[in-house]
N, C-alpha and C positions, 0 to 999 in steps of 0.2 A: 108560703110553702111550709108544710109541717116539718117538724124536726125529723121525723122518720124519712121523709122524701129527701131532705137535705143530707142526711146521713147516707142514704143509698146513693145519691148523686156524687157525694164526695168519695165514697168507696169505689164507685165505678171509675171516677176520674183517676184515683190513685192506682187502680189496677191497670188502666190504660197507660199511665205514665210509666209504671214499672215495666209493662210489656213492651212498650216502645223503646225503652232504654236498654232492655236486656241484651239484645244483640250488639248494641253499641258500646255499652259500659261493662257488662258482666262477661259476655262471650264475644269480644270483637274479633275481627279477622286477624290472625297471627300468621306469620310466614315461617316456613322451615329455614333453619340457618344454613347458609352456604357461604363460601369465601367471599369477602368483600374488601374494599380498599380501606375502610375504617369502621370502627364501632363508635357511635356517638351516643353518650348517655345524657339524657335530659335531666333537668333539675327536679326538685320535689323532695321527698324523703330520701336523703342522699346516700348515706354510707353503704348500705347493702346493695343498692342499685349500682353504685360505682364499682364495687368489687365484682358484681355479676358481669358487668360490661368488660372489665379487665379479664375475668376468667374466660369469657367467650373468645376474646382475642388470643389469649394465651393457649387456648385449645386449637389455635390455627386458623380461626375464621377471619382474622385481619391483623396486619402488622402494626396498626396504630389505634389508640383509643383517645377520644376527645371527650372530656368531662365538663358539663355545664356546672359551674360552681354555684350551687343554689343556697349556700350558707354564708357566702361573703368571703372577702379576701383575708380576713383576720382569724378565721376558724382554724385552730391548730390541727385538728384531726384532718381537715381538708388539705391543709398544707402537707401533712404527712402522706396522704394519698397521692397528691399531685407530684410530690418529690420522691416517691417510693422507687424501689428497684424492681423492675419487671423484665420479662423476656420480650416485651413489646414496647413501643414508644407510647408514653402517656403524657398528654398535655391537658391543661385546664383553661377555661375562659369564663369571664363574667359576661353574661348576655346583656346586650343593649339594644332595645329596652329589655328589662328583666321580665321576660315572658317567653312562651313557646315560640312566638313570632321572632323575638330577638335571637333565640337559639337557632331557628330556621335560617335567619339571615346570616348568622355565623357559619352555619353549614354551607350556605351558598358561597360565602367568601373563601372558606377553606377548600371547598370542592373546586373552585376556579383556580386557586393557587396550587393545589396539589393534584389536579386532574382526576378527581374522584369520579368514578362512573357508577359505583354501587356502594351503598352504606347500610350498616345495620344500626337501627335506632332502638335504644332501650329506654323504656319508661314503665310506669305501672299500668296494670290492666285497664282501669277506667279511662285513662288518658290516651290509650293506644289509637283509637279511631280519630280523635281530634288532632293529635300530634301528626298522624299520617297525613291528614288533610292539609295541615299548615306546612309541614316539611315539603310536601309535594308541590306546593305553590312556589317554593323557593329553589328547590333542587330538581333539576331535569333528569337526573340519573335514576337508577333503580333503588328503591327503598325496601328494605326488609325490616319489618317491625317485630320486636321481640319483647314480651313483657317480663319484667323482673318478677320472679316468683315471690309473692307476698300473701299474707293472710289479712283480710279486711274484716273488721267487725261491722255490725249492722249500722252503727252510727257513721262509720267511715263511708259505707256504701251510700247512705242517704246524702251525706255531704258531697260525695263524688258526683252523684246524679245531678245535684243542684249546681255545683261548681262547673262541671264539664258542660252542662247545658248552657249556662251563661257564657262559657268560653266559646262554644260553637256559635252562639249568636254574635259575639264580638268578632270572631274570625270571619264570619260571613259578611259582616259590615266593613271589615278592614282586610280585604283579601289581597291587597297589593304587597308584593315583596320588594323591598328596596335594594 
């Protein structure tokens, strides 16, 4: 194969990958906010996302916020958020396993204990579709997905495409919720 054909083939493959991922990672299905039993904020780049979830609840969408502690139990800023004073109940947990699946399993446990029928899940845009898929495997109630407003650079988008695609493969192979 000549260099030119290889370049064309790689370019076509790149365009196909970007086009296939566009509706999944860049413009995933989002849901309009409406009152729910709880707001659950998934881990990742934490701090802004956590405040966004608390803000949603304080606007009247839920009486409770549950934060996945994505920075570990010794993070001072996380402790301040978890122990802050809010107009809603805020609690934090360490997912086990430390993954979206571990977060979904915690949602399942809390939903059973607290009789949740509808939750709002907050994460960042490229993670929205995959987290919806995983959470719905563990939670039988209604799930409203809300992306945390963030700005992603081109490098972050490339990394997200790769990471989320690998995560989808892992989720498909390990679809059981305990």
